N, C-alpha and C positions, 0 to 999 in steps of 0.2 A: 503493500499499498505507499504511495507517492504521500510526500509531506511538506506540507505548507505552514511555512510562518507567520502572519504578514505581520508590520510594524504593529505594535502595541496593543497586539491582537491575538492570543495564540489559537490556531483554525487546527488542530490537530496534535495529539498527543504525543512527547515528546519520550521517542526509542531510542536511547541509547547505541544502539544496534544498526541505525536504518539512517538513512541521507534525508536534509530536509531542506526545505529550501523559505528563502525569507521573499518575503513582498512588503515592499518600501511602501510608507502610505504620507499619507498630508500629519501636521502634529494636530490641527484641528480638523472636525468635523462638523455638518452641519447640528445645530443645537447650544455644539458647545463654546463656552466660553472662552475667545484667543488672550493668550499669554503667553508673549513674546519677549517675555524680563530673561531669560535663559538668552537670548539669540545673540551676539559675539559680536556686536556693534562695532569697539575696537574705540576706543577717542583718539578725536580729530587733531590733524599733523601729529600723529609720534608716528609715522611709516615717514623714509628719507627717502631724498628724490634722487634715484644714480644721474650720471651721466651719460648720455643714452649714446656712449657708445661701449657699456662696461659689458660683459657675456653675462646672457640669460641664466649661467648658473648660481652667480653670484647674486641675484635677486630673488631666490626660489621664494624666500618671505612675505615678497609682493603678492605672490601668487595665492596664496593663503590670509592673508589678512584683509584689510580694506582701510580704502585711502579714501581719508577726507579729509577735508579743510574748514568746512562749516560748522560751527561748534550748536549745543540748542539756542545759546542768549543771541546768534548770530555773526560770530564773532569770526576772523580767518585766523586760523592758525595754521602752523608748519612751514617746512621746505616746500612741499606743492603749491601756496598760493600763489595765482598766476597775476594778482597784481592788478590786474583789469581797474580802467579809470569808470570813474562816473556814468559816463555817457555809457560804454562796452553792455557796464548789470545792465545800464537801464532799457538798452536794447534789445538784452538776453532777456530780461522781465519779461520787456512786451510779446517780443516772440514763443515763450511760453503762455502767456496769456492767450493770443490770438490765437495760435493751435488748442489749446482747450475750450474755449468758445469756436472754433469750427466745429469743433465734435462732438458742440450738446445742440450745434442749429442742424446739422446733419444729422443728427441720432434721431431731435424732434422731427425732422424730414423723413426721415424711414418710414417710423411710426406710421407717417399721416399719407404713405403711399408713394413719395414724388419719386425715391428711391426703395432698390431692391434689397438696398446691403449695405452694412455702414460697419467700422470698426472702429473702433476708440480707441486714443492710446493716452487716457486720463493716467496718473499721476506718475506716465515716464518722464514729460517735455522735455525732462532738462537733457537727456541723453542725448536725443538728436538736434534741441535746438542750440546747444553748446557743445558738441561736434562737429558741427557744421560753421561753428564759428572758427573754428580753429584748422579749416581748410584753407584752400587757393584756388582761384577757379581753374577748372580742369582738371580738378581732381574727378575723382569715377566714385558713389557711395552705388554698391550693389545692396538694395533695400528691400525688407519685408513690407510689411503691410501695415506696420503698426512705425513709424520712423516720417511720418505727414511734416514732423517738427523739420527736416530736413530741406523742405522743399517753401515750405513759410520760415526757415532762417533767412534762408540765401533770396528771401526777396520775391517766390515764384506768386502771381495775381492769383488770388485766393479765388475767384473769380473763374479762373480755369480750372483749378480744383475741382470746386463744386459743381462746373458742367461736366465734370468730367463722371462725378458721382448720381449727376441725375444722368448721363447718356443722352444729352440733346444738340441743336445743332452747332455750338459752341462747345464741345468736348474736343479737344485736341486728337482722340484718341479715336472720332468719330463709331463709339460707342463695340471698339474690338475687343476692349475687355471687359474686367467686372471692374464694381463701383472699389472704390479707392484703394486700385492698379495703378498709380498714377506711373508716368515715363516721361520726363523731360533733359531730353541728353544734355543741351545749354546751361543747365542746372544742374548739373555731374549728379544725376539721379536714371540710373540705370533702369530699366524696364524691369514693373516686378513678376518675379514667373510667382505661378500658385505651389508649384512644387517645389516645399518650402527645403533648404540646405541647399541646394542647387547653385544662391549664393556664392560660401562660399569658394565653391571650384575657378566661377564666372570673375568673382574677383582679383582670384590670385591670377587667371592665365591674361585679364587686363591690365594689371599689373606690368606682369611680365612682359604684355604685348608694349607697354608705353616703355620699359627696359632698355628692350632687343630696337626699336627706331631710335633711343638713344633722347627721349622725350623729358621729362622733370617730372609731368602728374602722377599720383599717386590715386594707391585705390580704396574703398574701406567694404570691409563687408560684413554682412549685417544676418545675424543667426538666432531663434528665441533657443533657449536652455532646452527644452523639449527638440528639437528639431535639429539641435546637438550630436544626439545617438546616427545619425544617420549617419551611412559610411562615407557618403560628399565631403563633411565636414573632418573626416581624420582624412583624404583622400589629399585636400587642402591645406591639410598641412603638411603634411608629405613632402609638399611640390612651392609650397611657399618655403619651408625650412632648409630645402635640399637647394632651391636656387635662387635662395635671399635675396624673396619678390619683393619689392618695395608697397606692401597693403597691411593693414590695420585689421584685425580678424577680430570682428567684435562680437561676443556674446551677451543676450539679455534678459540674465536670467531675472524674470517678471515670479517667477514664483508658481505659474503655472503656468499647464501646456495643453492650453482646454480645460479639461475636466480633472489632469493628472498632473500631483506635487512634483513638483523642479527632482525631488531626490529619485525618483525612478530614473529619470535620465543622469542623473551624478554616480548614482549608483554610493559606493562604498568611499568615494573620493573626500577630501574638505573642502574642497572648493568644484568648479570648472575650467578657473585660468588654468591648473595646476596640470592640469592634460598636455598643455601647451609645455610645459617643463621635458615633454618626453621626450618631444623633437627637438627641443634647444631650442626654442621660440622665448625669446622677450615674454612674460606673463605679467599683469596685473591684473586686481582685481579689487573694487573700485565703489565706492557709496553713486547709484548711476542716481541719488534725488538732490547730490550737490551741482549749483553749477561750475561750480569754481574746479570740483574734483573734476571734474566730466573735459571742462575747460584745458585743465593742464596738462591729464593724461593724456587726449589726443593730442595735442601740441607735441608734446614728447615723442609720443609714438607718430607723428608725423614728422616730428626734424628726424625720427633715427632713419626711416623711410625715404628722407630725402638725402640722408647719406653716404644711401648705399648702405646700409648696418643690419638691413632684413624686415625683417616682417613681427606685427607684436601682436600675441595675443589680452585683448582684456573683457573680462567682464565684471559688468554695470549688477549692479546690483539692484533689485527695485523691485515695483511688487505693482502690478496691475489692478489698480480702484476698480476699473469696472467691468462688465462682462465681455469675455473675451472676444463676444463678437455678437453682432445684433440679434439673430440666432439661439444668442444663447444664455439660459438660464442656469448663473454661478449661487444661488440657494441653495442647491442640490449639491452643492459638493463641497461648499465653506462656506464660515459662521455668517452670520451676515456684517459681524461687526468686525470681523479680519482687514477689511480696509482701514478701518480709521484706527485700529492694534498695530498698524506697522509702526516697528520702531525708526526708520529712517524718514518719518514726519513727508508734508507734500512739499514739491519741487520749487513750486511758486511762489508758498508763502515763506521759507525759506531765503527765497532770495529776496523778495519783498521784506523781512527780516533783517537783512545783511544789510541793505540800502539804507533801511531806517537807526540803524547800530551807526555807519559812520554819517549818517549828517545828509543822506542825497534824496533822503525821502521822508514825508509825512507820512499821516494817515489821508491825507486831504489830497495830494499827491496822487497814492496811491489808489485813491474813490475816481479822480477825474482819467487816470492811465484808463482806469477799467472801461469807465465809460465812454473813453474813445474808441479801445479796444472793440466794444460789442458795435459802436456806429458803425464802424469799418467793417466789420463781419457783415452786420445788417446790409450796410450799402452793396457789398461783396454781392449778398445772398441773393438782395432785389433783382441785380444785375444779371445771373446768371439764371435764374428763373425764370425773365423775361425771352427767354432763350426755352424755355418747354421748362418741364422733366420731364420723370416717366410714363407716367400719365397721359400728359397734356403737351400740346405744340409741334413743331415742325420737327419728323423723323428722315433720316438720313433715307436717300435711297438706297432702295437692294442693287446695285449696280455697283457701288461703292465695297461691294464683299470682294467685287474682282481688282479694286486698284491696293499701290500703296503694299504689296504684299513681294511682288519679286521689280531687281530694278525695268527688269526687261521681260516682261508676261511671254510667257512658256504659252507655246503655241495649244499643249492641252486644254490651255485654260482661258487663255484665247476663244475658242471653239465654245465649252462650256458658255464662255460671255455670250458668245452672236447665238447660239441653240437658247438661253433667257429672253435675249431679244432687245441686248444694247448693245 
């Protein structure tokens, strides 16, 4: 008789003479009261900032600790403090607020059937927004569906993002992609692949091509904690390590792969970042809700890549405060109080507090910024909706399914176009 032991629950009697397995599970389940008092948050400012040329072997402690800059009172501490100016901090706060307001309105529109599907990044805004601020024009992100902050922080027009969600006549992708599967080459945002983990091998390949061509642009690949168990993840690490590809490999550990706890994909390892150590890749584990820490580590990794010192693997520790998608009900697999109990706080509130501590923002200024953000998103939404939504407005012609597929249309497709009457 096979035996499986579930974490926290004994599902089979122990027999010392037989083999047994362990099925990892979440710390808390629906109906439990969340208690993260045992979660190792580490003290802000305590981890050293190595020189970019240091070997991966010399920084193992950074792959199992947690690099933090902001403390609970809003002070910036330690060697990873990027010393950003007030204007850069305010712009970072604005980008995160725009991203959250965009998500809020699009989620409402999904419930009103103006779009078929939506995915929020609530609670994760600092990762994409701060990361983007550390890149240069020409660098390329290979994102998943929860890095919309990359586009917002890069200044991509909100009305185009919304139009893609609505699949309306202003949709840059002309209805060819799922909602939230953006694509904007000129903004360094590669077309999103629905097959998760492909982003890692794609990004490594693009980075290698950039180096082969003698370019100066780097790549950044993105993956979630759950998809890091895919074979593409490990293939990418081998290639990146072997050829020292100029790429930043990002693992967004938001604690949940849809309804599966991060512990399933992580296994018995102390972190996801430590996986890079076995490939000789510089690996760091970072507080993903700390805008300053994200910017600092992203800048460090980018400098390392541009100096031909190879890839960096970064685990961003955060929490998916909202549902996985508009089709998900998180109350079926986690306690309702878990998002509010998360010990690393809200990234927007943390950066706002920091600005107040250094005297660059007050309550009135924060309220005014929030109002401006709401007005900006509302105006973009009105413009996007004027071009239609999922249920109303002009639709693309069916003939467009034949266009923008091949540079030169093959005869097999041309014959189908003629047969269809176009």
